[in-house]
C-alpha positions in Angstrom: 217.5 137.9 266.9 215.6 140.9 269.0 211.7 140.5 268.1 211.9 144.2 267.0 214.4 143.2 264.5 212.6 140.3 263.4 209.1 142.1 262.7 211.4 144.7 260.7 212.8 141.8 258.8 209.6 140.5 258.2 207.5 143.2 257.1 210.4 144.2 254.8 209.8 140.5 253.2 206.4 141.0 253.1 206.1 144.5 251.5 209.0 143.4 249.3 208.5 140.0 247.3 204.5 141.4 247.4 204.8 144.4 246.2 208.1 143.7 244.0 205.8 141.0 242.6 203.0 144.4 241.4 205.8 146.8 240.1 208.0 144.2 238.4 205.9 141.0 237.4 202.2 141.7 237.4 201.6 141.2 233.7 203.9 138.2 233.6 201.9 136.5 236.7 198.6 138.0 237.3 196.5 138.7 240.2 196.7 135.1 241.2 200.6 135.6 241.2 200.1 138.9 242.9 198.0 136.6 246.0 200.3 134.3 246.3 203.6 136.5 246.3 202.1 138.0 249.3 200.6 135.0 250.9 203.9 132.7 250.4 206.1 135.7 252.1 203.6 135.0 255.1 204.6 131.9 255.1 208.3 132.0 254.6 208.1 134.6 257.5 206.3 133.2 259.3 208.7 130.1 259.7 211.8 132.3 259.8 210.7 135.0 262.1 207.4 133.7 263.8 209.3 131.5 267.0 211.0 135.2 268.3 208.2 137.6 267.4 205.1 135.3 266.3 205.6 137.2 262.5 203.1 139.6 263.3 204.4 141.9 260.3 201.2 143.9 260.6 200.2 146.7 263.0 196.2 145.6 262.5 197.5 142.0 263.7 199.3 143.1 266.7 196.6 145.3 267.4 194.4 142.2 267.7 197.1 140.4 269.9 196.7 143.5 272.4 193.0 143.6 272.5 192.8 139.6 273.0 195.3 140.0 276.3 198.7 138.4 274.2 200.8 141.8 273.5 201.5 143.9 276.2 201.3 147.8 275.4 205.0 148.2 275.1 205.5 145.5 272.9 203.0 146.8 270.6 204.1 150.1 270.3 207.6 148.3 269.4 205.8 146.1 267.2 204.4 148.8 265.0 207.1 151.2 264.2 209.8 148.6 263.7 206.8 147.0 261.1 206.0 150.3 259.8 209.7 151.0 259.2 210.4 147.9 258.1 207.5 148.4 255.2 209.0 152.4 254.7 213.1 150.8 253.7 211.2 148.0 252.1 209.2 150.5 249.7 212.7 152.9 249.6 214.8 149.7 248.2 211.7 149.0 246.0 212.3 152.8 244.3 215.7 152.3 243.9 215.5 149.4 241.9 212.2 150.8 239.7 214.5 153.8 239.2 217.2 151.9 237.4 214.5 150.5 234.6 215.4 151.3 231.1 214.0 155.1 230.5 213.3 155.9 233.9 210.2 154.7 236.1 207.1 157.0 236.3 205.5 156.4 239.4 202.7 158.9 238.6 201.7 156.9 235.4 202.9 153.2 236.5 201.9 153.8 240.0 203.8 152.2 243.0 201.8 149.3 244.0 200.1 151.2 246.7 196.3 150.5 247.6 193.4 152.4 246.5 189.9 152.7 245.1 188.5 153.3 241.9 186.0 151.5 240.9 184.8 150.4 243.7 183.5 153.4 246.3 185.2 154.0 249.2 182.8 152.5 251.3 183.0 149.5 249.1 186.8 149.4 250.1 186.2 149.9 253.7 183.7 147.2 254.5 185.7 145.0 252.2 189.2 145.9 254.2 187.7 145.5 257.8 185.8 142.5 257.1 188.8 140.8 255.7 191.2 141.6 258.2 188.4 140.5 261.1 188.6 137.1 259.3 192.6 137.3 259.3 193.4 138.2 262.8 190.5 135.6 263.6 192.5 133.1 261.5 195.8 134.1 263.4 194.5 134.2 266.9 193.0 131.2 266.8 195.2 129.1 264.7 198.4 130.3 267.3 196.4 129.8 270.4 197.0 126.4 272.5 195.6 123.7 270.8 195.2 125.8 267.4 196.7 124.8 264.4 201.2 124.5 265.6 203.2 124.0 263.0 200.6 124.3 260.5 199.8 127.8 261.9 202.2 129.5 259.5 200.9 127.7 256.2 197.1 128.6 257.4 197.5 132.4 257.9 199.6 132.6 254.5 196.8 130.5 252.5 194.0 133.0 254.5 196.2 135.9 253.1 196.3 134.7 249.4 192.3 134.2 249.2 191.8 137.4 250.7 193.8 139.1 247.8 191.6 136.6 245.6 188.4 138.2 246.8 189.3 141.7 247.2 192.5 143.5 245.1 189.7 144.4 242.8 187.8 146.3 245.5 190.5 148.1 247.7 193.8 147.1 246.6 193.6 144.0 249.4 196.1 145.2 252.0 194.5 144.3 255.2 197.9 145.9 256.7 198.2 149.4 257.5 202.4 149.0 257.3 201.9 147.3 253.9 199.9 150.4 252.6 201.8 152.9 253.8 205.2 152.4 253.0 204.2 152.5 249.0 202.1 155.2 249.6 204.8 157.2 251.3 206.0 157.1 247.5 203.6 156.9 245.2 202.2 160.2 246.8 199.0 162.2 245.7 195.7 159.8 245.6 197.5 157.3 247.7 198.5 159.5 250.7 195.1 160.9 250.7 193.6 157.4 250.7 195.5 156.1 253.4 193.2 156.7 256.3 191.2 153.9 255.0 193.8 151.3 255.4 194.9 152.6 258.8 191.3 152.5 260.2 189.6 150.1 258.7 191.8 147.2 259.5 192.2 148.3 263.2 188.6 148.3 263.5 188.7 144.6 262.1 191.5 143.2 264.1 189.9 144.8 267.3 187.0 143.5 266.9 188.4 139.7 266.2 190.9 140.5 269.0 187.8 141.3 271.6 185.9 137.8 270.6 189.1 136.2 271.2 189.5 137.7 274.6 185.8 136.9 275.3 186.4 133.4 274.3 189.1 133.1 276.7 187.5 134.5 279.5 184.3 132.2 278.3 186.7 128.7 278.4 188.2 129.7 281.9 185.2 130.3 283.4 183.4 126.9 282.2 187.2 125.4 283.6 186.2 126.5 286.9 185.0 123.9 289.3 181.1 124.1 290.4 
């Protein structure tokens, strides 16, 4: 398959399984179940489409790869378009499913698995999204680098996402992924759209910092390898 199609499918699956769990099964499985739904979706897609596209499934991750020098600008644009399209289409399918609920589904009353903050401040949400994305992308870049986690990289990445959700769902909704935030927000509207800027800006800043750290580390290793 084409790598952009893989990114579309992978991001579609991440949003579908993760957000479906929030929409339809949250009371049954709780926040722990939601965290594992997102994390296990990443694990599955890492092994399903990772060999073709790297399974970024996230514009922030692709930005980290771009800044680190491991992804070209053309592929970055293609990846982001595919990821956002996958998230939006996935949210649309979930909306169609939700509309079939007996008595109807009230998005305004029940929400649509969108990210957002209320109990904690915007500053708290911003800091969490930035730091969590930095750590997430650092794990991804290092575990997929030569000499990294190898075949276990997908598992390490997925479990890191589980940990991020367990730590921060109550603070920010725990997105660390602009595409995941975008899809549901378009259907939820209102506050979800007005708060969307944070779920784009904070993850991108965190990812760029992780990519810069990886780039400097690679340059340092190359310098150390040069003969005296």
